[in-house]
N, C-alpha and C positions, 0 to 999 in steps of 0.2 A: 405174374401180377394178378391180384384178386379183382373182383368186379367193383369193390368199393373204390379202389385206386383208379380204375378205368373211368368210372363215373365222374370222379373229381377231375380227372384229366380232360374229359369232354367238357365239363363246366368251365374249366380254365380256358379252353379254346373258344367257347362261346363268348366269354368276356374279353376276348382279344389278348389273352396271355398264354404262355406256354411254360411247361415245366422245364427248367434249364439244367439244374444239377443240384448236388448236395454239398455239404462240407462246411458251411458257415456255422458259427456258434449260435446264430439266431434261429436256425431252423433244424428240425429233426422229424423223424417219423415215429409215431407211437403205435399202439395196437391197430391192426388192420390198415396200416400205412396212413394213419392220420397225420396231417401236416400240423406240427406244433411250432409256434414262434414265440419269442420273448426271452427275457433274461431273469435270473434269480427266482424270486417268489412269484413273479408275474409272467406266467406262461399261458398260452392260449391255443386251443384247437381251432383251426380255420374252418368255417362253414361258408364256402363260396356261394352256395345256391340258396342261402337263407331267404333273401328278399326277391328272388327271381319271379317275374310275372309274365303274362302274355303281352308282349310288346305291341301286338296289334290292337289290344283293348286298353291297356294301361301303359303307354310308353313313357320313357323318361329321356331327358336330355342330360344336363348336368344335375347330379344329385348333390345338393348343397348342405342341408342341415337337417338334424333330427332332434325331436323332443318327445317327452312322455307326459300324458295327462294323468289325472288322479285316478282314473279307472284302469290304467296300465296299457293304454293304447299308444302306439308309437306313430308320431306324425313326421313324415318325410317330405321335404320341400324340393321341388325341381322346377326348372325354368321351361318345362314343357307345358304349353297352355291347354293341352287336351285334358290334363289333370295335374294342376300345380301341387296339390297336396294328396299324397297317398297315405292312408291310415292302415297300419299293420298291427296284428297281434304279435306277441313275442315269439311265437313259433313261425312267423313269416307269412301268415295268412293275410290276404287283403281283406280289410273290414269295410272300407269306404274310400271315396275319393271326391275331391271337389276342386274348384279353382280353374278359371279360364282367362283371367285378366291380369296375370302377373308374368309378363314376358322376361322380366329381369329378376325374377324371384331368387333371392340370395340368402338373406339372414332370417332365422326363425327363432323366436323366443316365446316361451310359455310362462304365464304368471297368473296370480290369483289362486283361489282355492275352490274346490268342488265345482258346483254349478256356475260359479263366477269366474272360472278360468277363461283366459283369453290368449290370443296369439298376437305377436307383432311380426309383420313381414317387411323386410327391407327389399325394395324393388329398385335395382340399378337403372332399369330403363325408364321407369316412371318417376325416378328421383323423389321417392316418397317412402315414408314408413307408414304402414297401414295396420291399424288395430282391427282384428276380427274376433268373432266368437268362434267356438270350436266347430261350428257348421259352415263357416266361411262368410257369414254376414258381416259386412263392413260396419264398424262403429265410428271411427274417425280416422283422418289422415294427417300426418305431419308433413308439411311441405318444406321446401328449402328454407333454411333459417336466416332469412333476410334481417331479422331482428338483431343478429350479431354484428352486423356491419361488415362482415367478412365476405359475404356472397353477393355477387352482382346479378346473377341470373340462375334459374333453377338447375341447369345442367352441370353447374359446378358442384352440386350436392349429389354424391353417389354413395348412399349409406350402405354399410356392409353388415352391421350387427347392432343389437340393442341389449341392454340389461335393465331389469326392473328391481328397484329397492323394495323388498317385501315390507319394510317398516314404514316408509313414507309414500310409496307408490311412484316415486320419481323415476323417470325413464332416461337412461343414458344412451345416447346415439353416437356411434363412431362412424366416421366418413372416410373409410379406408381407401376408396377408389376416387375420392373427390379431393377436397382441400385439407383433409386430415385433422379436422377439429373434433373435439368432444363437446357435444351439446346436450344440455340437461333440460328436461321438460317436467312439468308436474303431471299428475295422473290423468289430467284431461287434455294433455298435449300443448299446454301453454309454456312458452319459453321462459327459462329461469336464468341460466348462465352458460358460459362456455369457456374453453381454453384449448390450447394446442396449435395446430398448423404443422405444415411439413418442415422437418428439420431433424436434428440429432440431439437436441437438448433434452433435459429431464421432462419438460412440458411440451415436447414436440415429438413427431412420429414420422416414420417412413412406412406408410401403409398401416394405419391403426385398424387392422382388419377385424379384430375381435375385442369384446369386453365382457367381464364377468365380475360378479360380486362374490368375493371370497368370504365364506362363512364357516371356515374350518374351526373346530373347537380349539380353545387355548390361545387364540390370537384375536386381535382387534379386527372387526369387519373392515374390509378394504376393497378397493377397485383394482382389478388386474386388467391391463390393456395391452394388446399386442402391438409391437412395432415390427412387422413381419420382415421387412427388408433389412432391418438391423439385427435380425435373429435374436430377439429378446422380448421379454414381457416387462412392463413398467407398472409398479405398484403405487397406489395413492390412498390417502385417507378418503373417507366418504365425501368430504367437502373439497377434495381435489388437491391436497398437498402431497408432493412427491415423497415417497418412502424409500424405494429401492429399485434396482434394475436386476432382473433375473436373466442371465445370459444363457442362450441356447445356440452355441456356435455351430454353424453349418445348416441349421434347421429353420425353414420358413414355415412357421406354425400359424394356422389360420385363426383359432380362438382357443382360450382356456376353458375347460369344463371341470367341474368339481364332482367327486363322489367320495364321501367320507372324509378321510384325512389326506386324500391324494388329489392331485390335479392331472388332467389328461389333455393332450393336444394332438390334432391331426396335422402332420407335416406334409404339405403337398409336394415339396421337393427339397433337396439339399443343394447347397452351393458347391458341393464336392462331386457332383455327378451331372450327367446330361439330363435334360428335362423329360426325356421319353420314359414313360412307365415309372415315374419316380415316386418317392414318398414312403412314409412309415408313420408310426404312432409313438409318442413319448408319454411316459408315466413319471410323475414327479411326486416325491414323498412330502411329508409334513415339514421337512427342513428345506424344501425347494431344491432337492437334489434329484436328478434323473436316475431312476432305479431300474427301468426296463425300456427297451426300444423295439417293440415288435415290428419286424420288417426292416430294421436298421441295425447299425453297428452297436456293439456292446458299449454302454456308457462307461467311460474311464475318466477319473479325476486325477489330475496331477497338480500338486501344490494348491489344492482347493479349487482348481478351475477345471471345468469340463472340456475335454478334447472335442474338436469339431467332429460331428457325426455325419454319416452318409448311409445310403441304402445298402443293406445286405439282405437280399430277398431272392434266393436262387429259384424259388417256385413262382416268382412274379405274382405274389398275392395282391399287391397294391398297384393302383394306377391313380396317383394324385389324390390321396385322402384329403377331404375338405372339412369333415367334421366327425366327431365321435359322440355317441351317447352311451353312458355306462349305467346298466340297470342295477337293481338291488343285489343281484348275485354276482356283480362285478363282471358280467359279460359286456363286451364292447360292440356296438353297432356302428358301422362306418359308411358314410355317404361319400362318394368320390366325384371329383370334377374332371372333365375331359377324359373320361374313362370309357369312351366308345359306347356311351349310352347304356352302361351296365347298372344293375340294381345294387342296393346296399348289401354288404356282407357282414357276417357276425363272427366275432372272436369269442369262443366259449372258454371261460376261466377254468384251468385245471389245477 
């Protein structure tokens, strides 16, 4: 074995994983024993040590979500209050850090343009959505939505994600760990409307963990909302009318993310495996078909329906992926939950 392989093996040990074996269609070794994962035209080289930092200076707990600002910096959110936000360059160098007051830091959204960009942080413990500038200065807070008549007290509101309409400035908040409503606010945080609640209907959810505005070319702009425990995404018009349900059998996806004509999702676990060191990534094409599952089983459709998927990751690359960010070169950065306080990893498109 060469030193490249040994270094990777040591990195895997540091992150609480171990190289188990080979033979799955999802994983292979390229030049210098590089770990390659994925299917079809979407294969990736694994860079386990990309985001690794000095844990004594910049520790993490759960790494929840990542976004990129207009200058190319990557913002990563963790519920470690020594530094809730770590700001990386794309080569994995730490550029800055801030945040000490977000013990339940969970959802992270970036919106606006240029110097007017801002962040929305969903904090599970504070039961709030907080708008900040890119330096961490708080602008306003969205409290529990008592205006809806659905919530009797603040702790019923446990927001997990937001999306911002670039045309209207409206803010969509999903309450995946609370009562499972979708609540819409104007750009100043004023309540406008809501729908949802826990259930299995077209306008209900079982953990509406993530929300995204789908702006892929050739289709009407729409909302895509996770119903994680149902293993599906639900699509709506921008004014909240149900369009369709996109089934992801076996896959508990945290939130949808768009890059070009494709959607991506971090699957923190599959229903077909134990919860230990679980998870993989799904890549969905313009026709809403899964075309690659890095770290998971090959996507197979029978009679137009996707077979249930599960983890196939002999190298144990993943431990509960919670979010993906996809850059302009289609590399994927992955923040992980309950991953033994490990840093984000990078999948480099090949």
